[in-house]
N, C-alpha and C positions, 0 to 999 in steps of 0.2 A: 803843451809841448807834444810834438808828433813822435811816435815810435820810429826810430831811425835805423836804417840798415846801411851803415857806412861800407862802401864797396870799392875795392881796387879794380880797375880795368886796365889790362895791359896785353901786349903781344910780345912774346919772348921765344927765342930759339931754344933748342934742347940744352945748349950750354948757357942759357939765361941771358944772352945778348939781347938788348932792346934797341940799340942804336949805335951809330958811328958818326962822329963829327956833327952831332946835334941833328941827325936825320934818321928816319926809319930806313932800314936796310932793304925791306921787301915791299912789294906793292900787291896787296891782297884785297881786291875790291869788297869781297864779302866781309872781311874783318872791319873795314872802314864803315860799311853799311851797318854792321852789328853795333859798332861803337856809337854811331849816330842814333840808332834806334833806342839803345839802352840809356844814353845820357841826355837825350832831348828833353827839355823842360826841367832838368835838374841842375844842381850846382856841380861844377867841376873844379877840383882843387889841383893845382900843379905848381911845380917849381918854376923859377924864372927862365931857365934854359929851355924847358919844355914850352913855355909861353912864347919865347922868342923863336922857336922853331915853327910856329904857326904863322900863317899869313895875317890873321886877324884874331880877335877874341872869337871863341866859338859861338855862333849865333843860336838864339833861343835857349841859352844856358847862362846861368850865373857863373862868371869866371872869377875865381879867387887865385891869386898868385902869392906864393910864399917865397920871400927873398930876405937876405940879410941887409939889403940896401934900403934904408929907411926913406930915401928920396925917390925911389922908383915909383913912377905914376903914369904909365901909359893909359890912354883913353879906353873905356869899355871894360875895365877890370877893377876888382878890389884887391888891395895889397895888405898882407900881414907879414910879420917877421917871424912868426912861430906857427907851426902846424896846428898846435892846440887852438890858437886863436882862429885859424881858418875853419876848423871843425866847429867851433862855437858859433861862428857866423852863420852856419847853415843848419842850425838846430831845428828849423821848421820844415826842412826838406826831408821827406821820408826816405830818400835814397841819394845822398850826395856821393859823388865819385871822385876817387883819387886817380888822376890820369898820368902821373909821372913827374919827374923822371926817377932814375935809379935811387937817388938820395931820399926823395920823398917816399918812394915805395918802401925803402928800408926803415924809415922812421915810423911807418904806419902799419906794416904787415902784421904786427902782433896785436893791434887794436881794432882792426877792421872786422866786420861781421861776415863779409863775403868777398870772394875773388872771382872775377870773370876774366879768364886768361885764354888768349889765343896762343896755343903752343905750335910754333913753326918747327916741323920735324926735320930740321937740319942743324948743323953747327955753323956758326958764323963768327967772323972776327968783328970786334966792336970795342967801344970804350965806355958804354953805359950798360948796366946789368940789372936784371930783376933779382931780388933776393930769393933764396931757397924758401919754399913754402914749408912752414913747420907742420908736418903731417900729424904730429901729436895734438895739434890744435885745430886742424881743418880736415874735413872729409870731402872727397870728390862725390858730388851728387848728380852730375850730368856730364856726358862727353859725346860730342858730335864730331865725327871724323869727316874731313873734306879734302878735296884735291884741287889744285890750281893747275890748269893746263895752259902753258904757253910752250916754250921750247922744251921745257923739262916738266916732269910731273912732280909737283911739290905738295907734300902732304902737310896738312895742318889740322888742329883739333880745337874746337871751342870747349873749354873746360869750365865748370862752375864748382867752386868749393864753398862750403859754408863752415862757420865756426862750430866745433863740436860742443 
């Protein structure tokens, strides 16, 4: 068995909003590029709503969807009914990624080894949320501040937390 670093990857606003109506709120090309670079070649674990927000299974990644619906079976994915089973399925991947949504993040934040978070430095209205990071369990080891220039200057940071 491979030593595994179970990692959450997410983008969240200052008030922990991650989405609205099953869609991302912002368009930050560098965040999407970072997501692709980090997850390519690895397993991605997600909830059903997150999967349904995508146009297709993510290419060049093993896609595992967690849902209560035992009959759910779209092409190109593996399905489990429990997050623990999804994690067990990727025991040979050195860095499987939890990619959302809010419920899946809440179920896994206390068991992951690492968090790769894009913090969008604004408050947003939304209906899906990232859980508070338990700072007694995680330490910030890297922060890269960025700005997005379109009509407004939007600040965002790439944050890496590891379990203490």
